[in-house]
C-alpha positions as a Markdown table, in Angstrom:
| # | Residue | x | y | z |
|---|---|---|---|---|
| 1 | Met | 208.0 | 47.7 | 266.0 |
| 2 | Asn | 208.5 | 49.8 | 269.1 |
| 3 | Asp | 205.5 | 51.8 | 270.2 |
| 4 | Lys | 207.5 | 54.6 | 271.7 |
| 5 | Pro | 206.0 | 58.1 | 272.0 |
| 6 | Arg | 206.8 | 60.4 | 269.1 |
| 7 | Ser | 207.1 | 63.4 | 271.4 |
| 8 | Ile | 206.7 | 64.5 | 275.0 |
| 9 | Leu | 204.1 | 67.2 | 274.3 |
| 10 | Pro | 201.2 | 67.6 | 276.7 |
| 11 | Gln | 198.0 | 65.8 | 275.8 |
| 12 | Glu | 196.1 | 69.2 | 275.6 |
| 13 | Cys | 197.9 | 69.9 | 272.3 |
| 14 | Val | 195.9 | 67.3 | 270.4 |
| 15 | Ser | 192.6 | 67.3 | 272.3 |
| 16 | Asn | 189.5 | 68.9 | 270.9 |
| 17 | Lys | 189.3 | 71.2 | 273.9 |
| 18 | Lys | 190.6 | 74.7 | 273.8 |
| 19 | Ala | 194.2 | 74.9 | 275.2 |
| 20 | Pro | 196.4 | 77.9 | 275.9 |
| 21 | Lys | 198.1 | 79.3 | 272.9 |
| 22 | Ser | 201.5 | 78.6 | 274.5 |
| 23 | Asp | 200.7 | 74.9 | 274.3 |
| 24 | Tyr | 199.9 | 75.1 | 270.6 |
| 25 | Arg | 203.3 | 76.6 | 270.0 |
| 26 | Leu | 204.8 | 73.3 | 271.2 |
| 27 | Ser | 202.9 | 71.4 | 268.5 |
| 28 | Tyr | 205.7 | 70.6 | 266.2 |
| 29 | Leu | 204.3 | 67.1 | 266.0 |
| 30 | Ser | 201.3 | 65.2 | 267.3 |
| 31 | Thr | 201.7 | 63.2 | 270.5 |
| 32 | Asn | 200.4 | 59.9 | 269.1 |
| 33 | Glu | 202.5 | 56.8 | 269.7 |
| 34 | Arg | 204.1 | 55.0 | 266.7 |
| 35 | Thr | 201.4 | 53.1 | 264.9 |
| 36 | Pro | 202.0 | 49.4 | 264.4 |
| 37 | Phe | 203.0 | 48.5 | 260.8 |
| 38 | Val | 199.9 | 46.5 | 259.8 |
| 39 | Glu | 197.4 | 49.0 | 261.3 |
| 40 | Leu | 199.2 | 52.0 | 259.6 |
| 41 | Tyr | 199.4 | 50.1 | 256.2 |
| 42 | Leu | 195.8 | 49.0 | 256.1 |
| 43 | Thr | 194.5 | 52.4 | 257.3 |
| 44 | Ser | 196.5 | 54.1 | 254.5 |
| 45 | Val | 195.3 | 51.7 | 251.8 |
| 46 | Val | 191.6 | 51.9 | 252.7 |
| 47 | Ser | 191.9 | 55.7 | 253.0 |
| 48 | Ala | 193.3 | 55.8 | 249.5 |
| 49 | Trp | 190.7 | 53.5 | 247.9 |
| 50 | Ile | 187.8 | 55.6 | 249.1 |
| 51 | Pro | 188.6 | 58.9 | 247.4 |
| 52 | Glu | 189.3 | 57.0 | 244.1 |
| 53 | Leu | 185.6 | 56.1 | 244.0 |
| 54 | Val | 184.9 | 59.8 | 243.7 |
| 55 | Cys | 188.0 | 61.2 | 241.9 |
| 56 | Phe | 189.2 | 58.5 | 239.5 |
| 57 | Pro | 187.4 | 59.9 | 236.4 |
| 58 | Leu | 189.5 | 63.1 | 236.8 |
| 59 | Asp | 192.7 | 61.0 | 236.9 |
| 60 | Leu | 191.6 | 59.3 | 233.7 |
| 61 | Met | 190.8 | 62.6 | 232.0 |
| 62 | Lys | 194.2 | 64.0 | 233.2 |
| 63 | Thr | 196.0 | 61.0 | 231.6 |
| 64 | Arg | 194.1 | 61.4 | 228.3 |
| 65 | Met | 195.0 | 65.1 | 228.2 |
| 66 | His | 198.6 | 64.3 | 228.8 |
| 67 | Ile | 198.7 | 62.2 | 225.7 |
| 68 | Gln | 196.5 | 64.2 | 223.3 |
| 69 | Gly | 198.5 | 66.1 | 220.7 |
| 70 | Glu | 201.6 | 64.1 | 221.4 |
| 71 | Lys | 203.8 | 65.0 | 218.4 |
| 72 | Ala | 206.1 | 62.0 | 218.8 |
| 73 | Asn | 203.2 | 59.6 | 218.4 |
| 74 | Lys | 201.4 | 59.9 | 215.0 |
| 75 | Ala | 198.3 | 58.2 | 216.4 |
| 76 | Tyr | 197.8 | 60.9 | 219.0 |
| 77 | Ala | 199.4 | 63.9 | 217.1 |
| 78 | Thr | 196.1 | 64.6 | 215.2 |
| 79 | Met | 194.0 | 64.5 | 218.3 |
| 80 | Lys | 192.4 | 67.9 | 219.1 |
| 81 | His | 193.4 | 69.6 | 222.3 |
| 82 | Thr | 190.3 | 69.5 | 224.5 |
| 83 | Gly | 189.5 | 70.8 | 228.0 |
| 84 | Thr | 188.4 | 68.8 | 231.0 |
| 85 | Leu | 184.7 | 68.9 | 230.2 |
| 86 | Arg | 185.1 | 68.2 | 226.5 |
| 87 | Thr | 187.5 | 65.3 | 227.3 |
| 88 | Ala | 184.9 | 63.8 | 229.6 |
| 89 | Leu | 182.1 | 64.2 | 227.0 |
| 90 | Asn | 184.2 | 62.6 | 224.3 |
| 91 | Ile | 184.9 | 59.6 | 226.5 |
| 92 | Ile | 181.3 | 59.1 | 227.3 |
| 93 | Arg | 180.2 | 59.6 | 223.7 |
| 94 | Asn | 182.8 | 57.5 | 222.0 |
| 95 | Glu | 183.5 | 54.8 | 224.7 |
| 96 | Gly | 180.6 | 54.8 | 227.1 |
| 97 | Leu | 179.9 | 56.2 | 230.6 |
| 98 | Phe | 181.6 | 53.3 | 232.4 |
| 99 | His | 184.9 | 53.9 | 230.7 |
| 100 | Leu | 185.3 | 57.0 | 233.0 |
| 101 | Tyr | 186.3 | 54.3 | 235.4 |
| 102 | Gly | 188.5 | 52.3 | 233.0 |
| 103 | Gly | 191.6 | 51.1 | 234.9 |
| 104 | Leu | 190.1 | 51.5 | 238.4 |
| 105 | Ser | 191.2 | 48.0 | 239.4 |
| 106 | Ala | 194.7 | 48.9 | 238.4 |
| 107 | Met | 194.5 | 52.0 | 240.6 |
| 108 | Phe | 193.3 | 50.0 | 243.6 |
| 109 | Phe | 196.2 | 47.6 | 242.9 |
| 110 | Arg | 198.6 | 50.5 | 242.9 |
| 111 | His | 197.4 | 52.0 | 246.2 |
| 112 | Ser | 197.6 | 48.5 | 247.8 |
| 113 | Met | 201.4 | 48.8 | 247.3 |
| 114 | Phe | 202.4 | 52.4 | 246.9 |
| 115 | Thr | 200.3 | 54.3 | 249.5 |
| 116 | Gly | 200.8 | 51.8 | 252.4 |
| 117 | Met | 204.5 | 51.8 | 251.8 |
| 118 | Lys | 205.0 | 55.6 | 251.5 |
| 119 | Met | 203.0 | 56.2 | 254.7 |
| 120 | Tyr | 205.1 | 53.6 | 256.6 |
| 121 | Phe | 208.4 | 55.0 | 255.2 |
| 122 | Tyr | 207.4 | 58.6 | 256.1 |
| 123 | Asp | 206.2 | 57.6 | 259.5 |
| 124 | Thr | 209.5 | 55.8 | 260.2 |
| 125 | Leu | 211.7 | 58.6 | 258.8 |
| 126 | Arg | 209.7 | 61.4 | 260.6 |
| 127 | Asp | 210.3 | 59.7 | 263.9 |
| 128 | Ala | 214.0 | 59.3 | 263.2 |
| 129 | Leu | 214.6 | 62.9 | 262.0 |
| 130 | Ile | 213.1 | 64.7 | 265.0 |
| 131 | Ile | 215.5 | 67.1 | 266.7 |
| 132 | Lys | 215.3 | 69.2 | 269.8 |
| 133 | Asp | 214.9 | 72.9 | 269.8 |
| 134 | Arg | 216.7 | 75.3 | 272.1 |
| 135 | Asp | 214.2 | 74.6 | 274.9 |
| 136 | Gly | 214.7 | 70.8 | 274.5 |
| 137 | Lys | 211.3 | 70.4 | 272.8 |
| 138 | Pro | 210.9 | 67.9 | 269.9 |
| 139 | Lys | 210.9 | 69.6 | 266.5 |
| 140 | Leu | 210.7 | 68.6 | 262.8 |
| 141 | Thr | 212.1 | 71.2 | 260.4 |
| 142 | Phe | 210.7 | 71.8 | 256.9 |
| 143 | Leu | 213.8 | 70.4 | 255.2 |
| 144 | Arg | 213.8 | 67.3 | 257.3 |
| 145 | Ser | 210.1 | 66.7 | 256.7 |
| 146 | Ala | 210.6 | 67.4 | 252.9 |
| 147 | Phe | 213.5 | 64.9 | 252.8 |
| 148 | Ala | 211.3 | 62.3 | 254.6 |
| 149 | Gly | 208.4 | 62.9 | 252.1 |
| 150 | Met | 210.5 | 62.9 | 248.9 |
| 151 | Phe | 212.6 | 59.9 | 249.9 |
| 152 | Ser | 209.5 | 57.9 | 251.1 |
| 153 | Gly | 207.5 | 58.7 | 247.9 |
| 154 | Gly | 210.4 | 57.9 | 245.6 |
| 155 | Leu | 211.3 | 54.6 | 247.3 |
| 156 | Ala | 207.7 | 53.4 | 247.5 |
| 157 | Asn | 207.1 | 54.3 | 243.9 |
| 158 | Phe | 210.2 | 52.6 | 242.7 |
| 159 | Ile | 208.9 | 49.4 | 244.3 |
| 160 | Ser | 205.4 | 49.7 | 243.0 |
| 161 | Ser | 206.2 | 51.2 | 239.6 |
| 162 | Pro | 204.8 | 48.2 | 237.6 |
| 163 | Ala | 201.4 | 48.9 | 239.2 |
| 164 | Asp | 201.5 | 52.5 | 237.9 |
| 165 | Leu | 202.5 | 51.3 | 234.5 |
| 166 | Val | 199.5 | 49.0 | 234.3 |
| 167 | Lys | 197.2 | 51.8 | 235.4 |
| 168 | Val | 198.3 | 54.2 | 232.7 |
| 169 | Gln | 198.1 | 51.6 | 230.0 |
| 170 | Met | 194.6 | 50.5 | 231.1 |
| 171 | Gln | 193.4 | 54.1 | 231.2 |
| 172 | Met | 194.5 | 54.6 | 227.6 |
| 173 | Glu | 193.3 | 51.2 | 226.3 |
| 174 | Ser | 189.8 | 52.2 | 225.1 |
| 175 | Ser | 191.2 | 55.3 | 223.5 |
| 176 | Arg | 193.7 | 53.2 | 221.6 |
| 177 | Arg | 190.9 | 50.9 | 220.3 |
| 178 | Ser | 188.8 | 53.9 | 219.3 |
| 179 | Leu | 191.7 | 55.0 | 217.1 |
| 180 | Gly | 191.8 | 51.6 | 215.4 |
| 181 | Gln | 194.9 | 50.3 | 217.2 |
| 182 | Glu | 195.5 | 46.7 | 218.4 |
| 183 | Pro | 194.2 | 45.8 | 221.8 |
| 184 | Arg | 197.0 | 45.8 | 224.3 |
| 185 | Val | 195.9 | 45.0 | 227.9 |
| 186 | Lys | 192.7 | 43.7 | 229.4 |
| 187 | Asn | 193.2 | 43.4 | 233.2 |
| 188 | Val | 196.0 | 43.7 | 235.8 |
| 189 | Val | 197.3 | 40.2 | 235.6 |
| 190 | Gln | 197.3 | 40.0 | 231.8 |
| 191 | Ala | 198.9 | 43.5 | 231.7 |
| 192 | Leu | 201.8 | 42.4 | 233.9 |
| 193 | Arg | 202.3 | 39.3 | 231.8 |
| 194 | Tyr | 202.2 | 41.4 | 228.6 |
| 195 | Phe | 204.9 | 43.9 | 229.9 |
| 196 | Tyr | 207.1 | 41.1 | 231.1 |
| 197 | Thr | 206.8 | 39.2 | 227.8 |
| 198 | Thr | 207.6 | 42.3 | 225.7 |
| 199 | Gly | 210.2 | 43.9 | 227.9 |
| 200 | Gly | 211.3 | 41.5 | 230.6 |
| 201 | Ile | 211.9 | 42.6 | 234.1 |
| 202 | Arg | 213.1 | 45.9 | 232.8 |
| 203 | Gly | 209.9 | 46.4 | 230.9 |
| 204 | Leu | 207.9 | 46.2 | 234.1 |
| 205 | Trp | 209.8 | 49.3 | 235.4 |
| 206 | Lys | 209.4 | 51.4 | 232.2 |
| 207 | Gly | 209.2 | 55.0 | 233.1 |
| 208 | Thr | 210.4 | 54.4 | 236.7 |
| 209 | Val | 212.7 | 57.5 | 236.8 |
| 210 | Pro | 210.0 | 60.2 | 236.0 |
| 211 | Asn | 207.5 | 58.1 | 238.0 |
| 212 | Ala | 209.7 | 58.1 | 241.1 |
| 213 | Leu | 210.5 | 61.8 | 240.7 |
| 214 | Arg | 206.8 | 62.6 | 240.4 |
| 215 | Ala | 206.0 | 60.4 | 243.4 |
| 216 | Ser | 208.7 | 62.2 | 245.4 |
| 217 | Leu | 207.1 | 65.6 | 244.6 |
| 218 | Val | 203.6 | 64.3 | 245.2 |
| 219 | Thr | 204.6 | 62.9 | 248.6 |
| 220 | Leu | 206.3 | 66.2 | 249.5 |
| 221 | Gly | 203.0 | 67.9 | 248.8 |
| 222 | Asp | 200.4 | 65.5 | 250.2 |
| 223 | Ile | 202.2 | 64.4 | 253.3 |
| 224 | Ser | 205.0 | 66.8 | 254.2 |
| 225 | Val | 203.0 | 69.9 | 253.4 |
| 226 | Tyr | 200.0 | 68.5 | 255.2 |
| 227 | Asp | 202.0 | 67.5 | 258.3 |
| 228 | Leu | 203.8 | 70.9 | 258.6 |
| 229 | Ser | 201.0 | 73.2 | 257.5 |
| 230 | Lys | 198.7 | 71.6 | 260.0 |
| 231 | Arg | 201.1 | 72.3 | 262.9 |
| 232 | Lys | 201.7 | 75.9 | 261.7 |
| 233 | Met | 198.0 | 76.6 | 261.6 |
| 234 | Met | 197.5 | 75.2 | 265.1 |
| 235 | Val | 199.9 | 77.9 | 266.2 |
| 236 | Leu | 198.6 | 80.8 | 264.0 |
| 237 | Leu | 194.9 | 80.1 | 264.6 |
| 238 | Asp | 195.3 | 79.0 | 268.2 |
| 239 | Met | 193.3 | 75.8 | 267.5 |
| 240 | Pro | 193.6 | 72.2 | 268.4 |
| 241 | Asp | 194.3 | 69.4 | 265.9 |
| 242 | Asp | 190.7 | 68.9 | 265.0 |
| 243 | Arg | 188.7 | 68.5 | 261.7 |
| 244 | Arg | 188.9 | 72.2 | 260.8 |
| 245 | Ile | 192.7 | 72.2 | 261.0 |
| 246 | Gln | 192.9 | 68.9 | 259.1 |
| 247 | Phe | 190.5 | 70.2 | 256.4 |
| 248 | Met | 192.7 | 73.3 | 255.9 |
| 249 | Gly | 195.9 | 71.3 | 255.9 |
| 250 | Ala | 194.5 | 68.9 | 253.3 |
| 251 | Met | 193.4 | 71.7 | 251.0 |
| 252 | Ile | 196.9 | 73.4 | 251.1 |
| 253 | Ala | 198.6 | 70.0 | 250.6 |
| 254 | Gly | 196.4 | 69.3 | 247.5 |
| 255 | Phe | 197.3 | 72.5 | 245.8 |
| 256 | Ala | 201.0 | 72.2 | 246.6 |
| 257 | Cys | 200.9 | 68.6 | 245.3 |
| 258 | Ala | 199.4 | 69.6 | 241.9 |
| 259 | Val | 201.8 | 72.5 | 241.3 |
| 260 | Leu | 204.9 | 70.5 | 242.2 |
| 261 | Ser | 204.1 | 67.3 | 240.4 |
| 262 | Thr | 202.2 | 68.1 | 237.2 |
| 263 | Pro | 205.2 | 68.5 | 234.8 |
| 264 | Met | 206.7 | 65.2 | 235.9 |
| 265 | Asp | 203.2 | 63.6 | 235.7 |
| 266 | Val | 203.0 | 64.6 | 232.0 |
| 267 | Val | 206.4 | 63.0 | 231.3 |
| 268 | Lys | 205.5 | 59.9 | 233.2 |
| 269 | Ser | 202.3 | 59.4 | 231.2 |
| 270 | Arg | 204.1 | 59.9 | 227.9 |
| 271 | Ile | 206.9 | 57.4 | 228.7 |
| 272 | Met | 204.6 | 54.8 | 230.2 |
| 273 | Asn | 202.1 | 55.0 | 227.3 |
| 274 | Gln | 204.6 | 54.8 | 224.5 |
| 275 | Pro | 205.0 | 51.5 | 222.6 |
| 276 | Val | 208.1 | 49.4 | 223.0 |
| 277 | Ala | 210.4 | 48.3 | 220.2 |
| 278 | Pro | 211.5 | 44.6 | 219.9 |
| 279 | Ser | 214.8 | 45.6 | 221.7 |
| 280 | Gly | 212.7 | 46.6 | 224.7 |
| 281 | Lys | 213.4 | 50.4 | 224.3 |
| 282 | Gly | 210.8 | 53.0 | 224.0 |
| 283 | Val | 209.8 | 54.0 | 220.4 |
| 284 | His | 209.4 | 57.8 | 221.0 |
| 285 | Tyr | 211.5 | 58.7 | 224.0 |
| 286 | Ser | 214.9 | 57.4 | 225.2 |
| 287 | Gly | 214.3 | 58.7 | 228.7 |
| 288 | Thr | 213.1 | 61.4 | 231.0 |
| 289 | Ile | 215.3 | 64.2 | 229.8 |
| 290 | Asp | 214.6 | 63.3 | 226.1 |
| 291 | Cys | 210.9 | 63.4 | 226.8 |
| 292 | Phe | 211.1 | 66.8 | 228.5 |
| 293 | Lys | 213.2 | 68.2 | 225.6 |
| 294 | Lys | 210.7 | 67.0 | 223.0 |
| 295 | Leu | 207.7 | 68.1 | 225.0 |
| 296 | Val | 209.0 | 71.6 | 225.4 |
| 297 | Gln | 210.6 | 72.0 | 221.9 |
| 298 | Lys | 207.6 | 70.6 | 219.9 |
| 299 | Glu | 204.6 | 71.6 | 222.1 |
| 300 | Gly | 205.9 | 74.6 | 224.2 |
| 301 | Val | 206.6 | 75.2 | 227.9 |
| 302 | Phe | 203.0 | 75.2 | 228.9 |
| 303 | Ala | 202.7 | 71.6 | 227.6 |
| 304 | Met | 204.3 | 70.6 | 230.9 |
| 305 | Tyr | 201.1 | 71.6 | 232.7 |
| 306 | Lys | 198.7 | 69.8 | 230.3 |
| 307 | Gly | 195.9 | 68.3 | 232.4 |
| 308 | Phe | 196.6 | 70.6 | 235.4 |
| 309 | Phe | 193.0 | 71.6 | 236.0 |
| 310 | Pro | 191.6 | 68.0 | 236.2 |
| 311 | Tyr | 194.7 | 67.0 | 238.1 |
| 312 | Trp | 194.1 | 69.8 | 240.6 |
| 313 | Leu | 190.4 | 69.0 | 240.7 |
| 314 | Arg | 191.2 | 65.4 | 241.5 |
| 315 | Ile | 194.2 | 65.8 | 243.8 |
| 316 | Gly | 192.5 | 68.5 | 246.0 |
| 317 | Pro | 189.4 | 66.5 | 246.9 |
| 318 | Trp | 191.4 | 63.3 | 246.9 |
| 319 | Thr | 193.8 | 64.7 | 249.5 |
| 320 | Leu | 190.9 | 66.0 | 251.5 |
| 321 | Ile | 189.0 | 62.7 | 251.5 |
| 322 | Phe | 192.2 | 60.7 | 252.1 |
| 323 | Trp | 193.2 | 62.6 | 255.2 |
| 324 | Thr | 189.7 | 63.0 | 256.5 |
| 325 | Thr | 189.2 | 59.2 | 256.2 |
| 326 | Phe | 192.7 | 58.4 | 257.6 |
| 327 | Glu | 192.2 | 60.7 | 260.6 |
| 328 | Gln | 188.7 | 59.3 | 261.3 |
| 329 | Ile | 189.8 | 55.7 | 261.1 |
| 330 | Arg | 192.5 | 56.5 | 263.6 |
| 331 | Arg | 190.0 | 58.3 | 265.9 |
| 332 | Trp | 187.6 | 55.3 | 265.6 |
| 333 | Arg | 190.5 | 53.0 | 266.7 |
| 334 | Gly | 191.3 | 55.3 | 269.6 |
| 335 | Asp | 194.5 | 56.7 | 268.1 |
| 336 | Glu | 195.3 | 60.4 | 268.3 |
| 337 | Ala | 195.5 | 62.7 | 265.3 |
| 338 | Tyr | 198.4 | 62.0 | 262.9 |
């Protein structure tokens, strides 16, 4: 991969020393050189694993809240709607404290594929989509950044969708058993074999459409919004690309990510968790549109935002820890801010 500069901006724009405001107005992008593939990939994966050690229980609760009260599934239709705290207490009381981390290995497996790829795809597209403004300075518009984010997230998720399927199923496994249902999956390898045996190659990509759409919206929020809001705040606040700017950019990105992606996240959880008929088709939903229709018709419009609070509680800190870790690893390696 060519290590060509991403822009021709002066070094002062990314240093920790105060620079004239006019320099910050040039900060459409950071001045770091293209990061080699392996370094970018490993940095992204490690940076994604670390926040999961803190935030994974909230993702588990979010998934459980997506499923509770599901009218299309008799096993879950009678489950009471509970809030974040009550859901956590029920898991601890009925399944045990350690089940708050049920499916963590599947989440690590997912990040080892999805996060590394989406960061590489975005980094490559971002570089390709830079244009010049009237003064000849390099610039990345919102629409171009949004396209890069959505395309990168959707493509990376399409490739890694089986890992997300395993994660959802493992998160729901102990709940299934507490309802007296047959055990389904035990670990990542066994789960992949199970889905392949019951549905073939197609079965491994069950729920890919809502999953890829959700990933597109997530990446739009957690990468594109972070990237651009960070540059805008450098101009508005007359500050360099330091930890304060990165913190504010991550907080904005986390909220945007939750608002944009929660409805598709609910649909993804429903489709991925549903049982499969001998024909390989889903028992309750024929596809994304069918799931949306049944969700709204039977449970109301606000059902699309089931689990929003734990999702936001998770994605906000997750985004903050991810970007803080990512930027610090780069700094430790001598790279400039992303």
